[in-house]
PAZA-648711 format. One line per 5 residues: number of its first residue (from 1); their letters; for each residue x, y, z of C-alpha. Coordinates in steps of 0.25 Angstrom, whole numbers, always signed. Layout:
NUM> A> X/Y/Z ~ ...
This chain:
1> XXXXX> +0/+0/+0 ~ +12/+9/+3 ~ +15/+9/-12 ~ +0/+13/-16 ~ -4/-1/-20
6> XXXXX> -5/-5/-35 ~ -7/+10/-39 ~ +5/+15/-31 ~ +14/+4/-36 ~ +10/+6/-50
11> XXXXX> +13/+21/-50 ~ +26/+19/-43 ~ +30/+9/-54 ~ +26/+18/-65 ~ +33/+30/-59
16> XXXXX> +46/+22/-57 ~ +46/+15/-70 ~ +42/+26/-79 ~ +49/+40/-79 ~ +36/+48/-83
21> XXXXX> +41/+52/-97 ~ +31/+51/-108 ~ +38/+39/-114 ~ +38/+30/-101 ~ +26/+36/-93
26> XXXXX> +16/+26/-89 ~ +4/+27/-80 ~ -1/+13/-78 ~ +8/+1/-74 ~ +3/-12/-80
31> XXXXX> +5/-26/-74 ~ +2/-38/-82 ~ +0/-51/-74 ~ +0/-64/-83 ~ -1/-77/-76
36> XXXXX> -8/-87/-68 ~ -18/-86/-56 ~ -6/-82/-47 ~ -5/-69/-54 ~ -20/-68/-55
41> XXXXX> -20/-68/-39 ~ -11/-56/-39 ~ -19/-48/-49 ~ -32/-52/-40 ~ -25/-48/-27
46> XXXXX> -20/-35/-33 ~ -33/-31/-39 ~ -41/-35/-26 ~ -31/-30/-16 ~ -29/-16/-22
51> XXXXX> -44/-14/-27 ~ -44/-1/-21 ~ -34/+4/-32 ~ -41/-4/-43 ~ -46/+5/-54
56> XXXXX> -49/-5/-65 ~ -50/-20/-67 ~ -53/-30/-78 ~ -57/-45/-77 ~ -59/-55/-88
61> XXXXX> -73/-60/-91 ~ -73/-75/-97 ~ -61/-81/-103 ~ -55/-94/-99 ~ -54/-98/-85
66> XXXXX> -39/-101/-86 ~ -40/-112/-75 ~ -31/-124/-75 ~ -42/-133/-81 ~ -43/-123/-92
71> XXXXX> -28/-123/-94 ~ -27/-138/-94 ~ -38/-140/-105 ~ -33/-129/-114 ~ -25/-132/-126
76> XXXXX> -25/-118/-133 ~ -23/-103/-130 ~ -34/-94/-125 ~ -40/-87/-137 ~ -43/-72/-138
81> XXXXX> -58/-75/-138 ~ -57/-84/-125 ~ -51/-73/-116 ~ -63/-67/-111 ~ -65/-52/-109
86> XXXXX> -61/-42/-98 ~ -71/-34/-90 ~ -65/-21/-86 ~ -70/-13/-73 ~ -68/+0/-81
91> XXXXX> -76/-5/-93 ~ -86/+5/-99 ~ -94/-8/-102 ~ -103/-7/-89 ~ -108/-22/-90
96> XXXXX> -94/-27/-91 ~ -90/-19/-79 ~ -102/-24/-71 ~ -99/-38/-75 ~ -85/-37/-70
101> XXXXX> -88/-31/-57 ~ -101/-38/-53 ~ -101/-52/-60 ~ -87/-56/-61 ~ -84/-71/-58
106> XXXXX> -74/-81/-63 ~ -76/-94/-70 ~ -86/-97/-82 ~ -94/-108/-77 ~ -103/-110/-64
111> XXXXX> -97/-123/-62 ~ -83/-118/-62 ~ -87/-107/-53 ~ -94/-116/-43 ~ -80/-122/-40
116> XXXXX> -76/-109/-33 ~ -88/-108/-24 ~ -90/-116/-11 ~ -101/-126/-11 ~ -115/-120/-10
121> XXXXX> -111/-106/-15 ~ -118/-101/-27 ~ -110/-97/-39 ~ -115/-84/-44 ~ -122/-85/-57
126> XXXXX> -122/-70/-62 ~ -107/-68/-65 ~ -97/-65/-75 ~ -86/-75/-79 ~ -74/-66/-76
131> XXXXX> -60/-68/-71 ~ -47/-62/-69 ~ -40/-71/-80 ~ -37/-57/-86 ~ -38/-45/-77
136> XXXXX> -33/-31/-74 ~ -33/-22/-62 ~ -30/-7/-63 ~ -26/+1/-51 ~ -28/+16/-53
141> XXXXX> -21/+20/-66 ~ -8/+15/-62 ~ -8/+0/-63 ~ -15/-11/-71 ~ -13/-25/-68
146> XXXXX> -17/-35/-79 ~ -18/-50/-76 ~ -20/-62/-86 ~ -21/-76/-83 ~ -12/-86/-90
151> XXXXX> -10/-77/-103 ~ -1/-87/-109 ~ -14/-95/-112 ~ -19/-84/-121 ~ -17/-85/-136
156> XXXXX> -12/-70/-136 ~ -9/-62/-124 ~ -11/-49/-131 ~ -26/-52/-130 ~ -24/-51/-115
161> XXXXX> -17/-37/-116 ~ -28/-32/-126 ~ -39/-36/-116 ~ -32/-28/-105 ~ -31/-16/-115
166> XXXXX> -16/-16/-114 ~ -3/-19/-122 ~ +7/-29/-117 ~ +18/-18/-117 ~ +9/-10/-107
171> XXXXX> +12/-20/-96 ~ +23/-15/-86 ~ +25/-28/-78 ~ +21/-42/-81 ~ +18/-52/-69
176> XXXXX> +19/-66/-73 ~ +19/-80/-66 ~ +33/-83/-71 ~ +44/-78/-81 ~ +44/-91/-90
181> XXXXX> +34/-102/-93 ~ +20/-97/-98 ~ +24/-83/-95 ~ +37/-83/-103 ~ +30/-76/-115
186> XXXXX> +25/-65/-106 ~ +38/-63/-99 ~ +46/-62/-112 ~ +37/-52/-118 ~ +37/-44/-105
191> XXXXX> +52/-44/-104 ~ +53/-41/-119 ~ +45/-28/-117 ~ +53/-24/-105 ~ +42/-27/-94
196> XXXXX> +44/-32/-80 ~ +40/-46/-77 ~ +37/-52/-64 ~ +35/-67/-62 ~ +27/-69/-50
201> XXXXX> +30/-84/-48 ~ +43/-79/-42 ~ +35/-74/-30 ~ +23/-83/-29 ~ +30/-94/-21
206> XXXXX> +35/-84/-11 ~ +21/-79/-7 ~ +17/-94/-3 ~ +30/-96/+4 ~ +29/-84/+12
211> XXXXX> +15/-87/+16 ~ +19/-101/+20 ~ +30/-96/+28 ~ +22/-85/+36 ~ +9/-92/+38
216> XXXXX> +12/-107/+36 ~ +3/-109/+24 ~ +0/-104/+10 ~ -14/-96/+9 ~ -18/-102/-4
221> XXXXX> -31/-99/-10 ~ -42/-108/-5 ~ -54/-103/-13 ~ -66/-113/-15 ~ -62/-121/-27
226> XXXXX> -47/-120/-25 ~ -40/-134/-27 ~ -31/-135/-20 ~ -35/-126/-9 ~ -28/-118/-4
231> XXXXX> -21/-115/-17 ~ -6/-118/-17 ~ -3/-106/-27 ~ -14/-96/-25 ~ -14/-88/-12
236> XXXXX> -27/-83/-5 ~ -32/-70/-8 ~ -30/-61/-1 ~ -16/-67/+2 ~ -3/-70/-6
241> XXXXX> -8/-64/-19 ~ -10/-50/-12 ~ +5/-52/-7 ~ +9/-54/-21 ~ +2/-41/-25
246> XXXXX> +10/-34/-15 ~ +23/-40/-21 ~ +19/-37/-35 ~ +17/-22/-31 ~ +30/-22/-23
251> XXXXX> +38/-27/-35 ~ +31/-17/-44 ~ +33/-5/-34 ~ +48/-8/-33 ~ +50/-11/-48
256> XXXXX> +56/-24/-42 ~ +68/-29/-50 ~ +63/-43/-47 ~ +53/-40/-59 ~ +60/-47/-71
261> X> +63/-37/-82
């Protein structure tokens, strides 16, 4: 909080990175998070934990669930027409905004959704099938954080940028799960464009180890429908994901050299 939250951190980074001349001046810091559900939790914790600074957001309506079952049965890339659409809080389309704010609920089928409700609890019928497989949160006019789940599965990642209304070169920092593997193409493209890249897998195990050291156990997510429960990888929320947000903001604020460039 001393740094001013996401808005304060972004303004600090912008003032330290850009000298204010017309050729380099920039008013918004853009962070792109490409990866799995571990990074999704960081986006969720940042968006929910700092909602007092939230000025704009977007979530996805429809599109593939990108669950493990989906991945195991999939033998082709996700096509453009399958990606779903984005619902924007700032949309001039009133019906779109209302659907995003009042009826948003993940998973397409009633049967799938019931899996995440305790026995006897009625699943809502009047809902919109939306999720944060692609999502954006804006903080003031200083910071935009974009998240896309498993972008390597998409036929053309440029479609992700198009729907966000941005260009790949507009991104300042990329947060990925790892430097290689499925993220290799994004790492190479970001580094070729002289962008900062942060591989979050470097830190993930540390949060679990610190929690086990300090309280004797890992507080894994234990929502209804989790298997196994508690989850050995995803932390409870609030919990470790909020600590990860603090680390991310800390690294950004200090222009940490641990960022690979």
